VMD Tcl script that draws the C-alpha trace (Angstrom):
set ca {
  {13.25 -3.43 -17.59}
  {12.14 0.11 -16.81}
  {14.71 2.43 -19.00}
  {13.62 5.67 -16.81}
  {15.68 5.68 -14.01}
  {19.15 7.56 -13.70}
  {22.03 5.77 -12.49}
  {23.09 7.02 -8.86}
  {24.68 5.17 -6.01}
  {22.18 3.71 -3.82}
  {22.51 2.11 -0.29}
  {20.90 -1.12 0.14}
  {17.61 0.24 2.17}
  {17.40 2.87 -0.63}
  {17.55 0.02 -3.81}
  {14.84 -2.02 -1.54}
  {12.73 1.25 -1.66}
  {13.36 1.64 -5.32}
  {12.39 -1.42 -6.38}
  {9.63 -1.29 -4.40}
  {8.32 1.90 -5.86}
  {8.69 0.61 -9.41}
  {6.93 -2.38 -8.95}
  {3.92 0.05 -7.08}
  {3.95 2.66 -10.09}
  {4.19 -0.58 -12.66}
  {7.59 -0.17 -14.07}
  {8.39 -3.50 -13.36}
  {5.12 -5.36 -14.10}
  {3.73 -8.92 -12.66}
  {5.83 -11.64 -13.64}
  {8.68 -9.89 -15.10}
  {12.24 -11.06 -14.43}
  {14.39 -8.91 -11.99}
  {17.78 -9.61 -12.97}
  {20.57 -8.75 -10.81}
  {23.23 -7.20 -13.01}
  {20.58 -4.98 -14.53}
  {19.31 -3.68 -11.41}
  {22.64 -3.40 -9.94}
  {23.33 -0.81 -12.99}
  {19.92 0.93 -12.86}
  {20.30 1.79 -9.79}
  {24.03 1.94 -9.24}
  {24.03 -0.38 -6.52}
  {26.52 -3.77 -5.70}
  {25.13 -7.02 -6.93}
  {25.34 -7.90 -3.16}
  {22.99 -4.68 -2.12}
  {20.79 -6.16 -5.23}
  {20.56 -9.75 -4.00}
  {20.12 -8.80 -0.51}
  {16.77 -6.35 -1.30}
  {15.33 -8.88 -3.68}
  {15.27 -11.32 -0.52}
  {13.85 -8.93 1.58}
  {11.14 -7.97 -1.04}
  {10.65 -11.73 -1.29}
  {9.93 -12.19 2.06}
  {7.44 -9.03 1.73}
  {5.60 -11.02 -0.54}
  {6.27 -8.59 -4.03}
  {9.20 -10.69 -5.49}
  {9.00 -14.51 -5.88}
  {12.36 -16.82 -6.74}
  {11.95 -19.07 -9.49}
  {14.17 -22.13 -9.73}
  {16.62 -21.93 -12.35}
  {14.84 -18.62 -13.10}
  {16.11 -15.96 -10.52}
  {13.60 -13.11 -9.43}
  {10.50 -11.58 -10.77}
  {7.73 -9.51 -9.62}
  {4.90 -11.85 -7.79}
  {1.39 -11.80 -9.33}
  {-0.97 -11.05 -6.91}
  {-4.69 -11.71 -8.29}
  {-7.56 -9.71 -7.55}
  {-8.79 -13.04 -5.84}
  {-5.94 -12.73 -3.73}
  {-6.19 -8.99 -3.17}
  {-9.63 -9.40 -1.88}
  {-8.75 -12.30 0.43}
  {-5.96 -9.77 1.74}
  {-8.56 -6.80 2.64}
  {-10.55 -9.37 4.12}
  {-7.78 -9.87 6.83}
  {-6.79 -6.41 6.94}
  {-10.25 -5.46 7.51}
  {-9.88 -6.81 11.17}
  {-6.30 -5.89 11.74}
  {-7.00 -2.27 10.59}
  {-10.09 -1.88 12.94}
  {-8.02 -3.24 15.75}
  {-5.39 -0.57 15.00}
  {-7.68 2.31 14.59}
  {-9.32 1.20 18.11}
  {-6.03 1.11 19.70}
  {-5.05 4.40 18.22}
  {-7.85 5.91 19.70}
  {-7.11 4.50 22.78}
  {-3.32 5.75 22.80}
  {-3.37 9.04 20.69}
  {-1.94 12.08 22.53}
  {-2.56 15.96 21.35}
  {0.71 15.64 19.14}
  {-1.05 12.87 17.12}
  {-4.13 14.36 16.84}
  {-2.46 17.25 15.48}
  {-0.67 14.98 13.13}
  {-3.62 13.19 11.79}
  {-5.99 16.63 11.63}
  {-3.32 17.69 9.62}
  {-2.96 14.56 7.15}
  {-6.98 14.87 6.76}
  {-6.67 18.36 5.84}
  {-3.65 17.48 3.26}
  {-5.72 14.73 1.95}
  {-8.65 16.84 1.21}
  {-6.66 19.37 -0.62}
  {-5.24 16.60 -2.77}
  {-8.43 15.32 -3.92}
  {-10.19 19.16 -4.39}
  {-6.77 19.71 -6.67}
  {-7.27 16.68 -8.41}
  {-4.41 15.41 -7.31}
  {-4.74 11.43 -7.31}
  {-0.83 10.40 -6.85}
  {-0.48 12.93 -3.87}
  {-3.57 11.46 -2.80}
  {-2.50 7.97 -2.74}
  {0.88 8.63 -0.96}
  {-0.96 10.36 2.00}
  {-3.45 7.50 1.96}
  {-0.49 5.16 2.76}
  {1.03 7.85 4.96}
  {-2.71 7.62 7.23}
  {-2.90 4.11 7.30}
  {0.95 3.80 8.38}
  {0.44 6.51 11.21}
  {-2.37 4.77 12.32}
  {-0.65 1.48 12.82}
  {2.09 3.41 14.66}
  {-0.19 5.29 17.05}
  {-1.74 2.16 17.76}
  {1.19 0.46 19.56}
  {0.25 -2.76 18.25}
  {3.36 -4.12 17.00}
  {2.14 -7.80 15.82}
  {-0.85 -6.09 14.18}
  {1.55 -4.07 12.61}
  {4.01 -6.40 11.21}
  {1.57 -8.46 9.53}
  {-0.56 -5.45 8.26}
  {2.88 -3.91 6.68}
  {3.35 -7.40 4.60}
  {-0.10 -7.38 3.57}
  {-0.52 -3.89 1.89}
  {2.85 -4.88 0.51}
  {1.32 -8.06 -1.43}
  {-1.49 -6.15 -2.74}
  {-0.37 -2.61 -2.77}
  {-0.44 -2.53 -6.84}
  {-4.08 -2.93 -6.57}
  {-4.28 -0.90 -3.78}
  {-2.64 1.90 -5.81}
  {-4.31 1.20 -9.03}
  {-7.99 1.45 -6.85}
  {-6.25 4.72 -5.17}
  {-5.63 6.41 -8.78}
  {-9.08 5.25 -10.44}
  {-10.98 8.19 -11.30}
  {-13.71 9.55 -8.53}
  {-12.28 6.69 -6.12}
  {-10.45 9.32 -3.61}
  {-13.81 11.10 -3.50}
  {-15.44 8.00 -2.31}
  {-12.65 7.32 0.27}
  {-12.15 10.38 1.58}
  {-14.94 10.55 3.49}
  {-14.04 7.03 4.80}
  {-10.39 8.33 6.03}
  {-11.89 11.49 7.40}
  {-14.18 9.28 9.63}
  {-11.51 7.16 10.69}
  {-9.61 10.36 11.54}
  {-12.54 11.88 13.43}
  {-12.83 9.05 15.71}
  {-9.26 8.47 16.49}
  {-8.90 12.16 17.34}
  {-12.20 12.09 19.54}
  {-10.48 8.95 21.23}
  {-13.61 7.09 20.33}
  {-12.49 3.37 20.10}
  {-15.99 1.73 18.83}
  {-16.29 4.52 16.39}
  {-12.66 4.05 15.10}
  {-13.16 0.31 15.12}
  {-16.36 0.90 12.77}
  {-14.81 3.71 10.83}
  {-12.03 1.05 9.86}
  {-14.27 -1.75 8.73}
  {-16.47 0.42 6.79}
  {-13.38 2.03 4.84}
  {-12.09 -1.86 4.24}
  {-15.40 -3.12 2.93}
  {-15.48 -0.27 0.48}
  {-12.05 -1.34 -0.43}
  {-13.23 -4.94 -1.10}
  {-16.15 -3.68 -2.85}
  {-14.28 -1.73 -5.16}
  {-12.13 -4.69 -5.48}
  {-15.00 -6.92 -6.78}
  {-16.26 -4.17 -9.21}
  {-12.84 -4.40 -10.73}
  {-12.75 -8.29 -10.76}
  {-16.13 -8.13 -12.52}
  {-15.01 -5.65 -15.00}
  {-12.16 -7.73 -15.89}
  {-14.32 -10.73 -16.26}
  {-16.77 -8.96 -18.52}
  {-13.75 -7.91 -20.90}
  {-12.38 -10.97 -20.78}
  {-15.98 -12.68 -21.73}
  {-16.60 -10.01 -24.59}
  {-12.99 -10.70 -25.86}
}
mol new
graphics top color blue
foreach p $ca { graphics top sphere $p radius 0.5 }
foreach p [lrange $ca 0 end-1] q [lrange $ca 1 end] { graphics top cylinder $p $q radius 0.2 }
display resetview
């Protein structure tokens, strides 16, 4: 277990978010056991709250239950992450188009502000800040779309591949590649151009898939060399 968390009282929702963030950061690695007693002590939460959080994260695809072994961090392969991203491409495009159809002036101002902050983060070399804004942008597009069914599916798909997405977003040079893709999505939605928003979202997810495939090829090359 990671040892860098301060003990503090944590609500059910808070401990769920805390465990999720630890998995995303890599504090808890794929395949690592998640012991209720340890998590309870780590986050100052009750065993019941921890148990409920692990069940919630199991439903999201971040944690898996192993018979007679308890819970552990689910390992999602690059192959799985690519497949997930291929499905996401269709749904993200739908949500972008719907967001362009429904967006109001307040939504336009919000997305433009996110775009400006993303540009500033890339200019400052703040890869972690950029990663957080990346997640915020995708979430707000889903919410603005009003497509609740697609949004629910995307929430689960993104959760399952979130560690791979985090690794991509923080790779040297990757933010400068994805930034113009994100800005194109923002521009199309704010212009209320549904077709352009659909195309921009597809181009971005195609780029994500290409980057994942390159990562897969690099890992295979390292394994072969070993």
